LOKETI-659934 format. One record per residue (C-alpha): residue number from 1; residue in three letters; y, z, x. Coordinates in steps of 0.1 Angstrom, whole numbers, padded with zeros to 4 digits. Layout:
BEGIN
+-----+-----+-------+-------+-------+
!   i !  aa !    py !    pz !    px !
+-----+-----+-------+-------+-------+
! NUM ! Ala !     Y !     Z !     X !
...
+-----+-----+-------+-------+-------+
***
This chain:
BEGIN
+-----+-----+-------+-------+-------+
!   i !  aa !    py !    pz !    px !
+-----+-----+-------+-------+-------+
!   1 ! Met !  0005 ! -0184 !  0232 !
!   2 ! Ser !  0004 ! -0156 !  0258 !
!   3 ! Ile !  0041 ! -0148 !  0251 !
!   4 ! Gln !  0034 ! -0145 !  0214 !
!   5 ! Leu !  0004 ! -0123 !  0221 !
!   6 ! Ser !  0026 ! -0100 !  0243 !
!   7 ! Val !  0051 ! -0098 !  0215 !
!   8 ! Tyr !  0025 ! -0087 !  0190 !
!   9 ! Leu !  0011 ! -0062 !  0215 !
!  10 ! Asn !  0046 ! -0048 !  0220 !
!  11 ! Ile !  0051 ! -0044 !  0183 !
!  12 ! Ile !  0017 ! -0026 !  0179 !
!  13 ! Leu !  0024 ! -0002 !  0208 !
!  14 ! Arg !  0059 !  0005 !  0194 !
!  15 ! Thr !  0046 !  0012 !  0160 !
!  16 ! Leu !  0020 !  0036 !  0173 !
!  17 ! Phe !  0045 !  0053 !  0195 !
!  18 ! Met !  0071 !  0057 !  0167 !
!  19 ! Tyr !  0044 !  0070 !  0144 !
!  20 ! Ala !  0035 !  0097 !  0169 !
!  21 ! Leu !  0071 !  0105 !  0177 !
!  22 ! Ile !  0082 !  0109 !  0140 !
!  23 ! Thr !  0052 !  0131 !  0134 !
!  24 ! Val !  0062 !  0154 !  0163 !
!  25 ! Ile !  0099 !  0154 !  0152 !
!  26 ! Phe !  0091 !  0163 !  0116 !
!  27 ! Arg !  0067 !  0191 !  0128 !
!  28 ! Ile !  0095 !  0205 !  0150 !
!  29 ! Met !  0120 !  0204 !  0121 !
!  30 ! Gly !  0096 !  0224 !  0099 !
!  31 ! Lys !  0072 !  0220 !  0071 !
!  32 ! Arg !  0087 !  0215 !  0036 !
!  33 ! Glu !  0076 !  0200 !  0004 !
!  34 ! Ile !  0094 !  0169 ! -0007 !
!  35 ! Gly !  0109 !  0187 ! -0037 !
!  36 ! Glu !  0123 !  0214 ! -0014 !
!  37 ! Leu !  0142 !  0191 !  0009 !
!  38 ! Ser !  0180 !  0198 !  0010 !
!  39 ! Ile !  0205 !  0169 !  0010 !
!  40 ! Leu !  0209 !  0174 !  0048 !
!  41 ! Asp !  0171 !  0172 !  0054 !
!  42 ! Leu !  0169 !  0140 !  0033 !
!  43 ! Val !  0197 !  0123 !  0051 !
!  44 ! Val !  0182 !  0131 !  0085 !
!  45 ! Phe !  0147 !  0120 !  0075 !
!  46 ! Ile !  0161 !  0086 !  0061 !
!  47 ! Met !  0181 !  0080 !  0092 !
!  48 ! Ile !  0152 !  0088 !  0115 !
!  49 ! Gly !  0129 !  0065 !  0095 !
!  50 ! Glu !  0155 !  0037 !  0096 !
!  51 ! Met !  0158 !  0040 !  0134 !
!  52 ! Ala !  0121 !  0039 !  0138 !
!  53 ! Val !  0120 !  0007 !  0118 !
!  54 ! Leu !  0147 ! -0009 !  0139 !
!  55 ! Ala !  0129 !  0000 !  0170 !
!  56 ! Ile !  0098 ! -0019 !  0158 !
!  57 ! Glu !  0116 ! -0049 !  0144 !
!  58 ! Lys !  0139 ! -0054 !  0174 !
!  59 ! His !  0112 ! -0053 !  0199 !
!  60 ! Tyr !  0133 ! -0072 !  0224 !
!  61 ! Leu !  0157 ! -0042 !  0228 !
!  62 ! Ser !  0150 ! -0011 !  0248 !
!  63 ! Ile !  0131 !  0015 !  0228 !
!  64 ! Trp !  0154 !  0042 !  0242 !
!  65 ! Asp !  0182 !  0028 !  0220 !
!  66 ! Ser !  0163 !  0043 !  0190 !
!  67 ! Ile !  0146 !  0073 !  0206 !
!  68 ! Leu !  0179 !  0089 !  0219 !
!  69 ! Pro !  0196 !  0089 !  0184 !
!  70 ! Met !  0164 !  0102 !  0168 !
!  71 ! Leu !  0162 !  0131 !  0192 !
!  72 ! Leu !  0199 !  0138 !  0187 !
!  73 ! Leu !  0194 !  0139 !  0149 !
!  74 ! Met !  0164 !  0163 !  0154 !
!  75 ! Ala !  0185 !  0186 !  0176 !
!  76 ! Ile !  0214 !  0186 !  0151 !
!  77 ! Gln !  0190 !  0193 !  0121 !
!  78 ! Val !  0173 !  0221 !  0140 !
!  79 ! Gly !  0206 !  0236 !  0150 !
!  80 ! Leu !  0221 !  0234 !  0115 !
!  81 ! Ala !  0189 !  0249 !  0101 !
!  82 ! Phe !  0192 !  0279 !  0125 !
!  83 ! Leu !  0228 !  0283 !  0116 !
!  84 ! Ser !  0220 !  0282 !  0079 !
!  85 ! Leu !  0194 !  0308 !  0084 !
!  86 ! Lys !  0218 !  0332 !  0101 !
!  87 ! Val !  0250 !  0325 !  0081 !
!  88 ! Ser !  0247 !  0327 !  0043 !
!  89 ! Arg !  0282 !  0312 !  0037 !
!  90 ! Phe !  0272 !  0281 !  0057 !
!  91 ! Arg !  0239 !  0279 !  0039 !
!  92 ! Lys !  0256 !  0279 !  0005 !
!  93 ! Leu !  0280 !  0252 !  0018 !
!  94 ! Met !  0252 !  0229 !  0030 !
!  95 ! Asp !  0226 !  0235 !  0002 !
!  96 ! Gly !  0250 !  0241 ! -0027 !
!  97 ! His !  0247 !  0266 ! -0056 !
!  98 ! Pro !  0223 !  0267 ! -0085 !
!  99 ! Ser !  0239 !  0252 ! -0117 !
! 100 ! Ile !  0237 !  0271 ! -0150 !
! 101 ! Ile !  0223 !  0247 ! -0175 !
! 102 ! Ile !  0215 !  0272 ! -0203 !
! 103 ! Phe !  0233 !  0305 ! -0206 !
! 104 ! Gln !  0223 !  0331 ! -0232 !
! 105 ! Gly !  0205 !  0304 ! -0252 !
! 106 ! Lys !  0235 !  0280 ! -0252 !
! 107 ! Ile !  0234 !  0246 ! -0235 !
! 108 ! Asn !  0261 !  0242 ! -0208 !
! 109 ! Glu !  0272 !  0207 ! -0217 !
! 110 ! Lys !  0300 !  0205 ! -0191 !
! 111 ! Glu !  0276 !  0215 ! -0162 !
! 112 ! Met !  0250 !  0190 ! -0174 !
! 113 ! Arg !  0275 !  0162 ! -0173 !
! 114 ! Arg !  0289 !  0173 ! -0139 !
! 115 ! Gln !  0254 !  0173 ! -0124 !
! 116 ! Arg !  0245 !  0140 ! -0143 !
! 117 ! Tyr !  0216 !  0158 ! -0157 !
! 118 ! Asn !  0203 !  0144 ! -0190 !
! 119 ! Phe !  0183 !  0158 ! -0218 !
! 120 ! Asp !  0152 !  0138 ! -0209 !
! 121 ! Asp !  0152 !  0155 ! -0175 !
! 122 ! Leu !  0158 !  0189 ! -0191 !
! 123 ! Met !  0130 !  0186 ! -0217 !
! 124 ! Met !  0105 !  0173 ! -0191 !
! 125 ! Gln !  0112 !  0201 ! -0167 !
! 126 ! Leu !  0109 !  0227 ! -0195 !
! 127 ! Arg !  0075 !  0212 ! -0205 !
! 128 ! Glu !  0065 !  0216 ! -0168 !
! 129 ! Lys !  0073 !  0253 ! -0173 !
! 130 ! Glu !  0052 !  0253 ! -0205 !
! 131 ! Val !  0083 !  0257 ! -0226 !
! 132 ! Trp !  0080 !  0234 ! -0256 !
! 133 ! Asn !  0110 !  0248 ! -0276 !
! 134 ! Leu !  0145 !  0249 ! -0262 !
! 135 ! Asn !  0152 !  0279 ! -0284 !
! 136 ! Glu !  0128 !  0300 ! -0264 !
! 137 ! Val !  0151 !  0298 ! -0233 !
! 138 ! Glu !  0176 !  0325 ! -0225 !
! 139 ! Tyr !  0187 !  0311 ! -0191 !
! 140 ! Ala !  0179 !  0280 ! -0171 !
! 141 ! Leu !  0192 !  0273 ! -0136 !
! 142 ! Leu !  0191 !  0239 ! -0119 !
! 143 ! Glu !  0183 !  0248 ! -0083 !
! 144 ! Pro !  0199 !  0229 ! -0053 !
! 145 ! Asn !  0165 !  0212 ! -0047 !
! 146 ! Gly !  0165 !  0198 ! -0083 !
! 147 ! Lys !  0139 !  0222 ! -0097 !
! 148 ! Leu !  0145 !  0241 ! -0129 !
! 149 ! Ser !  0142 !  0279 ! -0131 !
! 150 ! Val !  0137 !  0293 ! -0166 !
! 151 ! Leu !  0139 !  0327 ! -0181 !
! 152 ! Lys !  0125 !  0330 ! -0216 !
! 153 ! Lys !  0139 !  0351 ! -0244 !
! 154 ! Glu !  0122 !  0385 ! -0249 !
! 155 ! Asn !  0113 !  0376 ! -0284 !
! 156 ! Ala !  0099 !  0341 ! -0275 !
! 157 ! Ala !  0066 !  0333 ! -0292 !
! 158 ! Lys !  0036 !  0338 ! -0270 !
! 159 ! Lys !  0020 !  0307 ! -0285 !
! 160 ! Pro !  0043 !  0278 ! -0276 !
! 161 ! Glu !  0056 !  0259 ! -0306 !
! 162 ! Arg !  0066 !  0223 ! -0301 !
! 163 ! Ala !  0101 !  0215 ! -0313 !
! 164 ! Val !  0108 !  0179 ! -0325 !
! 165 ! Pro !  0141 !  0165 ! -0313 !
! 166 ! Leu !  0162 !  0150 ! -0341 !
! 167 ! Ile !  0196 !  0146 ! -0324 !
! 168 ! Ile !  0203 !  0141 ! -0287 !
! 169 ! Asp !  0239 !  0139 ! -0275 !
! 170 ! Gly !  0251 !  0127 ! -0309 !
! 171 ! Glu !  0223 !  0101 ! -0314 !
! 172 ! Ile !  0198 !  0105 ! -0342 !
! 173 ! Gln !  0162 !  0103 ! -0330 !
! 174 ! Arg !  0145 !  0082 ! -0357 !
! 175 ! Glu !  0110 !  0087 ! -0341 !
! 176 ! Gly !  0114 !  0125 ! -0346 !
! 177 ! Leu !  0124 !  0120 ! -0383 !
! 178 ! Lys !  0095 !  0097 ! -0388 !
! 179 ! Glu !  0071 !  0122 ! -0373 !
! 180 ! Leu !  0084 !  0149 ! -0397 !
! 181 ! Gly !  0084 !  0125 ! -0427 !
! 182 ! Lys !  0122 !  0131 ! -0431 !
! 183 ! Thr !  0151 !  0107 ! -0436 !
! 184 ! Glu !  0185 !  0104 ! -0421 !
! 185 ! Asp !  0201 !  0113 ! -0454 !
! 186 ! Trp !  0181 !  0146 ! -0453 !
! 187 ! Leu !  0193 !  0153 ! -0418 !
! 188 ! Leu !  0229 !  0146 ! -0426 !
! 189 ! Ala !  0227 !  0168 ! -0457 !
! 190 ! Glu !  0213 !  0197 ! -0436 !
! 191 ! Leu !  0240 !  0193 ! -0410 !
! 192 ! Lys !  0267 !  0195 ! -0438 !
! 193 ! Lys !  0252 !  0228 ! -0449 !
! 194 ! Thr !  0261 !  0242 ! -0415 !
! 195 ! Gly !  0296 !  0227 ! -0416 !
! 196 ! Ile !  0289 !  0198 ! -0393 !
! 197 ! Ala !  0304 !  0166 ! -0405 !
! 198 ! Glu !  0285 !  0140 ! -0384 !
! 199 ! Pro !  0257 !  0137 ! -0358 !
! 200 ! Gly !  0283 !  0129 ! -0331 !
! 201 ! Asp !  0294 !  0165 ! -0332 !
! 202 ! Val !  0259 !  0177 ! -0321 !
! 203 ! Leu !  0248 !  0180 ! -0286 !
! 204 ! Phe !  0211 !  0188 ! -0294 !
! 205 ! Cys !  0192 !  0194 ! -0326 !
! 206 ! Ser !  0155 !  0201 ! -0330 !
! 207 ! Tyr !  0132 !  0211 ! -0358 !
! 208 ! Ser !  0105 !  0238 ! -0355 !
! 209 ! Gly !  0091 !  0265 ! -0377 !
! 210 ! Gly !  0106 !  0250 ! -0408 !
! 211 ! Asn !  0142 !  0253 ! -0394 !
! 212 ! Leu !  0168 !  0232 ! -0377 !
! 213 ! His !  0181 !  0245 ! -0344 !
! 214 ! Ile !  0215 !  0231 ! -0336 !
! 215 ! His !  0236 !  0231 ! -0304 !
! 216 ! Glu !  0271 !  0218 ! -0311 !
! 217 ! Lys !  0291 !  0200 ! -0285 !
! 218 ! Glu !  0315 !  0223 ! -0266 !
! 219 ! Arg !  0347 !  0208 ! -0280 !
! 220 ! Lys !  0334 !  0213 ! -0315 !
! 221 ! Arg !  0324 !  0249 ! -0309 !
! 222 ! Lys !  0359 !  0256 ! -0296 !
! 223 ! Ser !  0375 !  0241 ! -0327 !
! 224 ! Arg !  0352 !  0262 ! -0349 !
! 225 ! Pro !  0350 !  0296 ! -0332 !
! 226 ! Gly !  0331 !  0311 ! -0360 !
! 227 ! Ala !  0303 !  0285 ! -0360 !
! 228 ! Asn !  0268 !  0295 ! -0349 !
! 229 ! Ala !  0248 !  0270 ! -0328 !
+-----+-----+-------+-------+-------+
***
């Protein structure tokens, strides 16, 4: 019984010590919001947390087996952060570049696929910026930390107007049609008026202000250079 009690006491002391140590390490590495963590920061934090867990679980091993790698990771992270601060080329290599998601009002389909960034994420982050209509956006950049920076068009309405999505990546949004009281036949007929044969040719289509706003897929725009999205 006394042996078991000593084991529990060892685990409690290790937990308290690791909690204090991680708090100190994270304070030394600097204050950042979760959304502002770089990939390097995230990797280091996960590894340090994993080592702390192992130190608590494997209470029969020397605690220094976990403390030394944690201190080494802290030193590496602080050193790289200092180098990143001084050398812009290294900072760009570690943190990456912003990705252009919308350029001059056109959706960059290729970049969205490369970043595995879907329309649900795009529309959610636009709403967080109080942008309810994709057609109000002139430029949108996906920052290395995952946040979206948005520049509205100069003629964007001051009062936000909600756009109802009707086609997303070639798929008809039946809920949007139901909300507008429209049918698929109506939508297909409207697409044909603009020279679009089928919904599969459309990257994104929304309805607002009594008009359809269509963004064709990149390969279709290239095949029809005179078409307006």
